[in-house]
C-alpha positions as CSV (number, residue, x, y, z in Angstrom):
1,M,-0.1,-0.3,0.4
2,R,3.0,2.1,0.5
3,S,3.8,2.0,-3.1
4,L,0.4,3.3,-4.5
5,P,1.3,7.2,-2.9
6,V,4.7,7.0,-4.7
7,L,3.6,5.8,-8.1
8,V,0.8,8.5,-8.4
9,I,3.6,11.3,-7.3
10,I,5.6,9.7,-10.1
11,F,2.4,10.0,-12.4
12,V,1.5,13.2,-11.7
13,I,5.3,14.8,-12.5
14,G,5.5,13.0,-15.9
15,C,2.2,14.3,-16.6
16,K,3.6,18.2,-16.4
17,S,3.1,19.7,-19.6
18,E,6.8,20.8,-20.1
19,P,7.6,24.0,-21.0
20,P,8.1,25.3,-24.7
21,T,11.5,25.0,-26.0
22,Y,11.8,28.4,-27.5
23,E,11.5,32.0,-26.8
24,K,8.0,33.2,-27.9
25,N,9.0,37.0,-27.4
26,K,11.9,36.7,-29.5
27,I,9.8,35.7,-32.2
28,L,7.2,38.2,-32.2
29,G,7.7,40.7,-35.1
30,R,8.5,40.7,-38.7
31,W,10.6,38.6,-40.4
32,M,12.5,38.0,-43.6
33,V,13.0,34.3,-46.1
34,I,16.7,34.4,-46.8
35,E,17.0,30.8,-47.7
36,A,14.4,28.1,-48.2
37,H,14.8,24.3,-49.0
38,R,11.8,22.5,-50.6
39,N,12.1,18.5,-50.4
40,N,15.6,19.6,-49.0
41,R,17.0,20.9,-52.5
42,P,17.6,24.6,-52.5
43,T,15.0,26.9,-53.9
44,Q,14.6,30.8,-54.5
45,T,10.6,30.5,-54.9
46,V,9.8,31.8,-51.6
47,N,12.5,34.3,-51.0
48,G,11.6,37.6,-49.7
49,A,8.5,36.6,-48.0
50,I,7.7,38.4,-45.2
51,F,6.1,37.0,-42.1
52,S,4.8,38.8,-39.5
53,I,4.2,36.8,-36.4
54,S,1.9,38.2,-32.8
55,N,0.6,36.8,-30.4
56,L,-2.4,35.8,-31.7
57,E,-1.7,36.2,-35.5
58,L,0.6,35.1,-38.5
59,Q,0.4,36.8,-41.6
60,H,2.7,36.4,-44.8
61,N,3.1,36.6,-48.0
62,L,4.6,33.5,-49.4
63,Y,1.1,32.6,-51.7
64,G,2.2,36.7,-53.3
65,A,-0.5,38.1,-51.2
66,D,-0.7,38.5,-47.3
67,S,-2.6,36.0,-45.8
68,T,-3.9,36.0,-41.7
69,Y,-3.9,33.3,-39.8
70,A,-5.0,32.7,-36.1
71,I,-2.3,31.0,-34.1
72,T,-1.7,29.0,-31.0
73,W,1.7,27.9,-29.5
74,G,2.3,24.4,-29.2
75,K,5.5,23.0,-27.5
76,E,7.6,23.4,-30.4
77,A,5.6,24.9,-33.1
78,I,3.2,28.0,-34.2
79,L,-0.1,26.1,-35.3
80,T,-2.9,27.8,-37.6
81,S,-6.1,26.0,-38.2
82,G,-4.2,24.7,-41.5
83,S,-0.7,24.6,-40.8
84,S,1.8,24.2,-38.2
85,Y,5.2,26.0,-38.4
86,K,7.6,24.0,-36.5
87,I,10.6,25.8,-34.8
88,E,13.4,24.3,-35.4
89,S,16.0,26.9,-34.2
90,Q,15.7,30.4,-32.8
91,Q,18.1,33.1,-32.3
92,D,17.6,36.9,-31.8
93,S,17.6,37.5,-35.3
94,M,17.1,34.1,-36.6
95,L,14.9,31.7,-36.9
96,V,13.9,28.4,-38.5
97,L,10.9,27.0,-39.7
98,F,9.5,23.8,-41.0
99,T,6.3,23.5,-42.9
100,T,4.6,22.1,-45.9
101,L,3.3,24.1,-48.3
102,Q,1.3,23.0,-51.4
103,E,2.2,19.1,-49.9
104,Y,5.5,19.7,-50.1
105,P,8.1,20.0,-47.0
106,F,9.5,23.5,-46.4
107,R,12.9,24.9,-44.5
108,L,12.6,28.6,-43.9
109,S,15.5,30.7,-42.8
110,L,14.5,33.7,-41.3
111,K,16.3,37.2,-40.5
112,K,14.2,39.5,-38.5
113,I,13.9,43.0,-39.6
114,N,12.2,46.2,-39.0
115,F,9.1,48.1,-39.5
116,I,11.1,50.7,-41.3
117,Q,14.1,48.3,-43.1
118,T,13.7,47.8,-46.8
119,E,12.8,44.4,-48.6
120,E,16.0,44.1,-50.1
């Protein structure tokens, strides 16, 4: 009977959700795609695309026009109703996301940009 409380404690500790593996506040802002890989091969089709990420929305122009999506923050991803953007790595000024676009896997390297910075 003594082992029952120990098992309950182990179960409760094991069920705790782990915190995200990224710093959300560092992801918020505007980002530009500077490098992309489709099916593990370099592609320039989405270079220069802009992502704007807020607490509640993700906006991008990957398809040529601005698209806005409500988001939720997962443990390792930004989730929309139809897509997920897995956060592969994150630094102050660089962000690497993995997603699927039109049924193709994409790895996107993004650079943080200021609102006044031009898209060069």
